[in-house]
N, C-alpha and C positions, 0 to 999 in steps of 0.2 A: 504494500500500500504506500503510495507516494505521499509525502508531506513536506511542508516547508516551515522551518522554524528560524526566527531571528535570534542569533546568538552573539554574545559579546566576548571579545578576546580577554582572557585573564590578564590583569594588570600586575598582579603581585609576582614576585620572584618565587621559584618553586624549589630551589635547592639550597643547601648549606654545605660547608666544607668540613671534613673531619680527617684525621690522620689514620693511615693504614700502612701495613708493612708487607712487602712481598719480596722473596729472595734476598732478604737482608737489607733491602733498600726502602726508604720512606718516600711516600708520594701523597699528593692531595687526593682524597677520595670524596666524591660528591655523594651527598645523602638526599634521598627523596623520602619525605615523610608522608605516611599514609594514615588517615584517621579511622578510628573505630569508635562508634557511639551507640550506646544501648544500655539497658538495665543490667548492670553488673552486680547489683544487690537487690533484695526484695523478691516478690513473688515471680517476676518475669526474668530473674537472673539466669535461668537455664538458657533462654534465648540470647540474652546479651553476651554471656560467656561463650556461647556458640559462635557468635559473630567474631568476637575477639580472637578465639582460638583458631577458627578457620582461616582468617586473614593472616594471623601470625605464622601459621604452619606454611601457607603458600609463600609468604615473604621470606621465611627462612630457607625454603627450598631454592628460591631465586638467588638469594645471597650465597648459598652453598655452591651454586653453579657459576659463581663469579660476579653476580650482580645483574641489574637490568640495563641492557644496552639500548640507549636512546640516541639515535644518530651517531655522533662521534664520542659520546659521553657514556660512561658506565656508572650506574648509581647503586649504592647500597641502600636497601629498603629499611626504613624504621617505622614501626607501627606505634602511633600515639593514641591511647585509649582513654575514654571518659565515660563515667556512669551518669546516665540521665535519669535513673531511678523511675523510669516510665512516666516522667513528668515533663510537660511542655516547657515550663520555665527553666528547668535544669538543662534541657536540650538547647535552649537559646543561649544560655551561659556557655555551654560547652562548645557550640559551633562558633561563637564569637572568639573563643580562645584558639580553636583550631584554625580559623581563617586569619586570626590576628597574630599573636606572638608565636604560635606553632608553625605558621606559614604552610598550611596544608590545603591542597586543592582537590584531593580525592578522598572521599569519606564513605566508609561502610556503616550503614545504619542511618537513622534509628529504625526501630521496628514499630513503635507506637504511632498510630496515625495522628494523634494530637501533637506529638513531638515533631513529626515530619512536617505537618501543615504549619506549625509555628515557625520553623526555620526555613521553609521553602522560599519565601520572598527574599531572604538574605542570601541564600546560596544561588538562587537564580540570577540575582543582580550581579553577584561576583563571579558567576561562571564556575562554581564549585560543583563537581560531580558527586551525586549521592547514589549509593546502592542500597536500597531499602527493602525491608520486609513488610512495611506498612501496607494495609489492605484497603484503606478507604478509596473510593472511586476517584476522588479529587486529587489523589497523590500524583498521578501521571498527567492529568489534564493541564493544558497550557504550560507545559514544562519542556525544556530542551535539555536539561542536565540531570534528570532523575531517571534511574533505572530500577526496576523491581526484580528481585533475585529469584522469584518463583511464582507459580500460579496462585490465585486466591479462590475463595468460595465462588466468586463470579464465574470462574472457569470450571471448577470441578464439582460444585454442589449438585447440579443435576445428575451427574454420573454417580456420585457417592450415594445419593438418595435412591437412585434407580437400583444400585447394587444392593442396598439395604432391603428394598422392596422385594427383590428377587430371592435373596438368600435368607431373609427372616420375615416371611409373609405373615407371621403371627403378630408382628408389631404394627399397630394401626393408629394409636394415639401418641402424639409426641409433644413434649414440653421443651422449650429452648431457654437457655440461660446465656447471657452475654454481659460484658462490662458496660457500665453506664458512661460511655465516652464514644468518640468518633469511630474507633475501631469496632466496638460492640454494636453500635447502632447500624452501621453499614452492613456488617457481616450477618447480624441477626435478620435484617430485612431480606437479604439474599437467601438465607437458610429457610426462613418461613415461606418465601415464594416457591423455593425448590420442593420443600416437603408438601406444600399444598398442591402444586402441579403434579407431584408424584403420587397423589392419592391418599396421603396421610391426613389425619385430622389434627391440626395444631391446637392443643387445649390450653396452653399457657405460654406466655412470653414474658420472661422476667429479666431484670437488670440488677447488677450488684455494683457496689463501689469497690475499687481496687484495694482500698485500705482494710476492707472487711476480712475477718477470719471466722466469724460465726454466721452461718447461713441457715440456721434452723427455722427461723420465722419464714423466710422465703421458701424454703423447701417444704414446710408444712402446708403453705398455700398451694404449692405445685402439686403435692401428693394428694390433696383434696380433689384434684381434677382427674385422678386415676390414670396417669399416663402409662403407656406400655414401655416407653423409652424416653430418656432425657438427653437432649443434644447439648453438649458443653461447648461447642463452637470454639471461639478464640479465648476462652478462659485460660489464664496461665496454668501450666501443668501442675504446679504445686497447689494452687488454689483449687484446681479441678479435683485433685486428690482429696482435699479437705471436704469438698462438696459431696464426693462419692461416699466418704466415710460417714459424714453426718446424715446423708440420706439413708444409708444402710442402717445406721443406728436408730433412725426414726421408723424403720420397718419396711422401707422400699425394697422390693425384690425384682423390679423390672430391669431393663437393659440401660446401658449408657453408650452413647457414641460421642466421639470428639473429632469432628471433621474440620480440623484446623488447629495448628500449634500443638501437636501431639508429642509427648515425651514419656515413654514407658517408665523409665527409672524414677522420674520425679513423681509421677502419678502413684506408682506402687509405694514409694517411700512415704507419701503423705496419706494414702488411703489404707495401706496394708495390702499384702498380696491377696488375701482372702476376699476383701471387698472389691479389689480392682479386677478380679478374675472376670474375663469375658468382655472387658471394655474394648471397643473397636475404635480405631482412629486412622487418620491419614498421615503419612510421612513422605518426604521427598527422596528418601533413600532407604533401601532395605537393610535392616540391622543384621549383624553377624556375618556380613560378607567380608571378603578379603580387604576391600577398600575401607569399609566401615571399621574393621579391626585395626588397620594400619593407621588411619586418622585418629582413632580412639586412643591408640598408644601414644601418639604425639600430643594429642589434646591433654592426656593425663599428666604430661610433663609440665603443662602450663597451668592447669586448674584442677582442683579436687572434685569438681562437678562431674557428673556422668556425661558420656558422649551422647549427642543428639543430632538430628538431621540438619540443624542450623550450621553445625560445623561443616558438613558436606556442602550445603548451599553456598556458604560464604567462601569456602575454600575454592569452589568452582568459579564463583563470581570474581574473586581476586585474581585467579589465573586468567580469566577472560580479560580483565582490565589490563593486567601486566602484558599479556600477548598483544593487546590492541595498542598500548602505548608504544611497544617496540615496532609494531607495524606503522604507526603514525610517524615515528622517527622524531617526535618532538613532544613537548609537554603542554602545548597550547590546548585549551579546553575544547574548542570547536574541532580541532584536528583529531583529538582523541575520541570525541563523540562520533565523528564520521567513521573512524576506524572500528569502533565498537559496533556500530550499526552494520558494517560490512563483514564483521568477523563472526559470521554464523552461516551454516551450523558449526558449532564448536564442540569438540570432544570433551565433555565433562568427566569427572572421575567415575560416575556410575551411569553414564548415558549421554546422549546427544542433547545439547542445548540449542534452542532456536528462539527467535524473537517473535513476539506477537503483541496483541493489545490494541492495534490501530483502530479497529472497528468500535471497540468499547470505550477507549480512552483518548483517541485522537493521535496516538503516537505508538509506534512499535518498539517500546522500551521495556517490555516485560518478558523475562525468560520463561519459556515453556519447557517443561520436563515432566516425566511420568510421575504419577501419584500412586504410592503403594498403600494398600490396605493392610493394617496390622492389628492383631488381636492379642490381648494380654492373656497368657496361659502359663500358670505356675509361676507368676511373677516376672515372666519374660515376654518380649515381643515376638510374635510369630507372624510371618507374612502369609496372608490368606487370599490375596487377590490384588488387582490393579484397576484403577479408575482411569478411563480414557477421557482426555480433556475435550470439551466442546469447542 
């Protein structure tokens, strides 16, 4: 799909000098700083740490190969990370530091739609590239410098709902839970439409505050509607686990699905293996594969958190950016954007990455990749299918 976007050339310098040694001789080594921005603490930390880890693993591999060659200059990559705590105000503070004293022009994150939309005017004005996991529809609209690292409910909800209808026909009444913010409003709207179109009766639509940890009142209201299944949508994994535990303690014996932001280890840790048994969700990479285990081993050297699919998504997105910078042969924002747009299909770590999104968002800046269906069995994630994107 053809499109035209007006872009401004980045005005700020992109490199700094550092000392390195090779064959006993010292020389000036240029450093290219890369930003990582997301929730490194709190309920969404599994996702933020996944961003940080995936980018750092990819950068370390480039450095181990001798650095990133851009034209006649070779750069050592340095990742600068900030915790936005899933809060828009913190994201604004962080992006101003990244664009200012840190002198960063390529940023991975944030994942919260509120955070992304708060910093979007700043990064678009300065020509700073963002690689986000935020799902709100407005993320990509009227943007020239934002790329989304994977599909959203907009793309896969019809397929996941159809899969559920076919494989678990006994489930007919569904309740949905989402965060009371831009991410939750957008995703729940899409989920409700998909479930309704798929022949389900949506009996309850509830929102929660991200600071909550007691959901009994909300769950009591939901359970009064006798749902067969509860859709946990984009609820952070740790919070989702708490909801599952509290619903089970209230006597709920129905099913749970989490078609968005799934993390087996975090859910099991918070809910307990017994209560988490049978929870089905979507992930962008199959667990327990050779690639998953390799990246998990490297991730474990960086963080104590469990491996999740955000590590894979951001590892692939970082490699796509680094490849595109080398193809562009320069660090100019517009040149890198053009190289990114042309650098597909791209071989990711677990499959081919392609661009899409033009029809829905006005720009083909969304990575398309397969969506894997995973069920928690015995405290572990087991692949049980695949959802095809619309």
